[in-house]
N, C-alpha and C positions, 0 to 999 in steps of 0.2 A: 504493500500500500504506500503510495507516494503522498507524503504530507507536506511537501514543499509547494510554494506558489510559483506560477509560471512567470515569465518575463512580462507578459501583458498584465498580469495581476499585480506585479511589483510596480509597474508603471501607473496602474490605477491607484495604488497606495500613495505614490508620490503626488499624484493629482489631488487626491483628497486631503493630504497633509498640507499642501500649499494653499489650497482653497480655504481650509479651515483657519489657517494662520492669518489669512487676509480678511476673512469675513466674520469670524466669531467676535462679537463686541467685547472690548477689553473689560468693561465693567461687569459683564456677565461671567467672563472667564475668571476674574478676580473673586467674585462672590463664590463660585464653585471651588476655587483653589483654597479660599479661606474658610469655607464651611458656613457662609452666610446664607440664611434662608431666602430662597427665591420667591418672588411675588408673581401674580398672574401676568403682569406686564412683561416680566423677564421671560417667562415661558412663551408668551404670545409672540414677542419680538423675535426670539430665536427660531421658533417654529415657522414664522412667516419668511424668515431668511432662507430656511431650508426649502420651504414651499416655492419660493421664487426661483430656486435652482432645479426644482422638480424632484427633490430628494426627501421630502417629508415622509413618504411611505416607501422605504427601501425594500420592503417585502412584497410590494405590488408589481404585477406584470405590466409591461408597457401598454398592452391593450386596455388595461383598466385605469390608466392614468399615472402609473408608477414609473420608476426609472428602468425597470426590467433588469435589475442587477441579478447576476448569478449568485448562487449561495456563497461562493468564495468572495465575491465583490461585496456582498452584504456584510460578511464577517469582517472584512478589511475596513469597510466604511465605518462600522460601529467602533472597531478597535481604534481607528485614527481619531474619531471624534472624542472618545473618552480620554485618550492619551493627551489631547489638547485642552482638557478641562472644560469640554462642552457639557452642558447639563443634559440629563435625560429628559426627553420630551414627555409631555402628557400624552401617551401614545394609545390610549384606549380607542380612539377613533381610527387610527391607521392600522393598528395591529390586532384589533379585536372586533369592534362593531363593523368596520369597513369590510374585512373578509367575510363576515357573516352576511352582510347585505349582498355581497357579490354571490354568495352561495345560496341564500334563502330569500333575499329581498325581491320585491316586485320591481318592474322597470320604473314605476313612479317613485318608489322609495329610493332607488339608486340615483335617479335624476335629482331628487330633492336633497339628499344628504351627502352623497359622495363628493360633489364638487367643493362643498364647504369644508369637508374633512381635508381635502387635498390643498386647499388654500389656507388652512388653519383659521378660517373665520369662526368655526365652532369647535369648542373643546368638549370632550365627552368624559363621562365617568361610568363606572360599573356598579349596578345595584344588585348584588348577590346576597351577601351575608346579612343575617338578622340576629338580634339577641336570641341565643339558643339555637341558631341555625347557621353554623359555620362549616365545620367538617361534614355535618349531616345536612347538606344543603337542601335535600329533598323535603325536609321538614318545615320549610319556610311557610310563613303564615300571611304575609302581605296579600290582601285580596283585591281582585279586580272583578267587578260585577257589571255585566253588560246592561247598558241602559240606552236603548235606541242605537245610534251610531257612535256611541262613546262607551268606554269602560270607566267605571268609577273606582278609583284606587284608594284604599285605606290600609295603613300599616306603617312600618318603619324599616329602614335599612341601616346598617352600621358598618364601621371600618371601611368607609368608602373613600378611596384616595382621591384627593383634589376635587371633591364635590363642590367646595367653595369657589373653585375656579371654573366649573363646568357650566356649559350652556344646556347640555342634554345628558340624559342617563339612559342606558339600555338596562332594563330591569327584568328580573324574573318575578312573576306574581302568580298567585294561585287563583285559577278560574274554576276549579272543580275539586270538591272534597270527597267525592266518591271514587272507589277503586284504588289502585295503587297510587301512592303519593307522588311518584315521578310522573304519572300520566296527567295530573291536573295542573301542570305548570305551563305558563305562557310567557313569551318574551314581548315586552312593550318598550317603545321609545318614548320617554317622558321629557317634556319641556321643564327644565329646572326653574323657570320663571313663571310657571303656571300657578294660578291661585290654589292655595292649599299646600304648597310645598314649603317646608321649613328645613333649613340646614343649620345644624349646631356643630361647632368645632369640637374635636377631641385632641387635646394637647397631650402628647405622649411623653414618656419618661425623658426623652432627649430634648424636650422643650419645643419640638417642632410642631407645626400645624400642617399635617398631611391628611390625616384621617378626619372623618366626620360621621355624624348620625343624621339621617334624614327622616322627616315625618311627613306622611301623606294623609291629608284630611279631605276626603271627597274630591280628589284630584281627577279631573275629567281628561281622558286620553282618547283621541279619535281612533276608531277601529282601523283606519288606514295606517296607523302607526304600530300595528301589531306585526312582528316579524314571523313569517311562516303561519302555520295553522294554529288554532287554539289547541292547547295541550301538547304542542311540539317543543315547548321550551326546554325540556330536559335534554333532548337531542342537540339543540342549539347550545345549551350550556356546556355539554361535553366537547362540542366542537370549539367553543371559545376557550375553554380551559386548556385544550391542546395547543392553541396559539399562545396562550399566556405562558405555559410551561416550556414551550419550545424556545421562548425568548428569555428564560430565567437565568441563563449563564452570564455571570458577571466577570468573566475572565479578564476583559479589558479594564474594568474598574479595579480588579485585584492587582493588575500590573501597575496601574497608576498609584494605588495605595502602597505597594511594595517600594516604589521609587520614593514616595514620601517617607516611609519608614527608614530607608537608608539615609535620606537627607537629615532626618531628626537625629539618628544615631551618630552621624558625622558631626553634628552641631553640638550635641550634648557632651560635656566634658566630665571625665571620671579619673581621679588620681593623675591629673595633669595631661590626660590624653583623651581623644574622642572615644565615646562609648562603643562606637561601631568597630573600633580596632581592638577591643578586648576579646580574649579567646572565647569567653562564654557567650557574649552577645553575637559575635561573628558566627558561632555555631547555630544560635537561634535564628538568625537571619538566613543562613544557608539552608536550614531545615524548611523554613517558610518558602524560600525560593525553589527548592526541589519540589515541594508540594504544588506550588503554582505551575512549575514547568510540566509536571505530570498531568495537572488539570488542563493545561493548554494543549498538550498532545492528545488527551482524551477528547477535548472539544474539536480538535482538527480531525481526529479519526471519525467522530460522529459526522462532521461536515463532509468528509470524503465519502462516507457511506450514503449520506443523503444525496450527494451529487450524483452518485451511481444508482440512485433510486432503490437503495437497499432499505428495508424497514428499520425504523428506529424503535427499539423496544425498551428494555430496562436500563439501557445505557443513559437514557435521558434522566432517569431517577438517580442513577449513580452520579452523573454530572451535577445535577441540582444539589445533592447532598454535599459533595466534595467542594463545590463552589462556596456554599455557605460556611463550611468548616474553615476553608482557607481565608475567606473574608473575615470571619471572626478572629482567627488566630493572628492575622496581620494587625487588626485593631488592638488586640490584647498587647502585642509587642510595642505598638506605638504608645499605648498607655504606660507601659513599663519604661520605655525609653524617655518619655517626657518628664518623668519624676514629679517633683512637687508642683511644678508649674501647671500640671494637668489637674491636680487635686481639686481646686475650687470648681464647683458645679454651678455655673451661672447661665441658665437657659437664655436669658436676655442677650447674651453675647452673640447669639446667632442672628439677631435681628439687625437689619440695615439701619445705620445711624447710631448704634450703641458705641459710646466713646469713653467708657471707663478705662482706667489704666490697668492693663493686665499685670499679673505678678511676674510672669516670664515672657518669653517670645510670643508675639501675637498669634502665630500659627498654632501654638500649643494650647491656647486657652479654649479652643473649640474642639479639642480632641474628645473630651468626655461625652458631649452629645453624639458624636459620630460613633463612639464605642457603644453607647446605649442603643442607638439605631441598629447597629450590627447584630445585636442579639436577636432581632426579629427575623434574621435570615434562616433560622431553624424552623420558622413557621410559614413565612410568606411563600405563596405559590405552591403550597402543599408541604405539610410538616414533615420533618425527618422520619417520624414514626410511620406516617403513611407511605413514604418512599421506601422504607425498609420492608414494609409488607409487600409492596409491588415487586421489589427485588427478590424477596423470599419466594414468591409465587412464580415469577417469570424465569428466574435463574436457577433456584434451588428446588423448584417443584414442590414446595411445602404448602 
């Protein structure tokens, strides 16, 4: 199996690297580099820059309005953007609801929604989880009752990323309580500005506002904004989760974080010399680097298999787990390397405009929120426990 990139793909890498250096706004780059929380305007501005180049939906084929990247080009594209400290886009429109509309949507729905996804005029969020319905998603209770040519939606969603930035939500709702619980689920497209929609922030342990809880009080949704047939939501949900988990590898972000770890270790002094030059810490960095290299090779092997149209099975679960493990380990080492300067936990420090004097180097003062955020990697996109069950069944036959 050849895991190397071709000359054409290397030339593509150079093109993306040069374009990003010239077009990524300096203020956004600095916010990402320093761990400052991004606002809707930041996301929107960067997404519109990508849209202007035709690159906002790197996973879309050219016939659907995307750039038509090969799998290798898509991998390189994301790797170069993250290496340049570009922010992750709010990608629920391009990576999730867009592909679903292409697969299940009506011509009218595609005409109405896809252009605004490609131009980044509208930002989407995902309405899946509810209080008590996370891993057991089929137990969701948010109801949608047909009333003429509208559904009337009542209930709540929780842990919704960027709902406070979103214009629309694609949501799973219950339209039938008889029969199997999976059979009574329907997918609706909900206007987040519709009367009866309330969004409340959830501030997590890292001090950031990414998640939200939404309340729906007699929200009217046109029948024309139902994706697929009534009761087809579970099939659509599985399709969507496949897209979410196929994009769960943070190899590029791990590479960026490893470079930051090395920089911190070189800057921090111990017994008159850099921490990164001590035998013990050199060994810890080397172990993390070896783990990341094996993760990168596994990711490239999965890429090669996918390019050859070979099925991707339990490898995706292995990759998801190892990505989270490496992500967390690098953040643990950054915390260890930073020492006392990281100890103060001041969530306000990630807000734009915060100007208190830090105890140590400015870049260290925001390490604690990043560390706390990293803990969620064991859960997001499918918990490690769920992934282990998948591996046990698919690989070990248990």
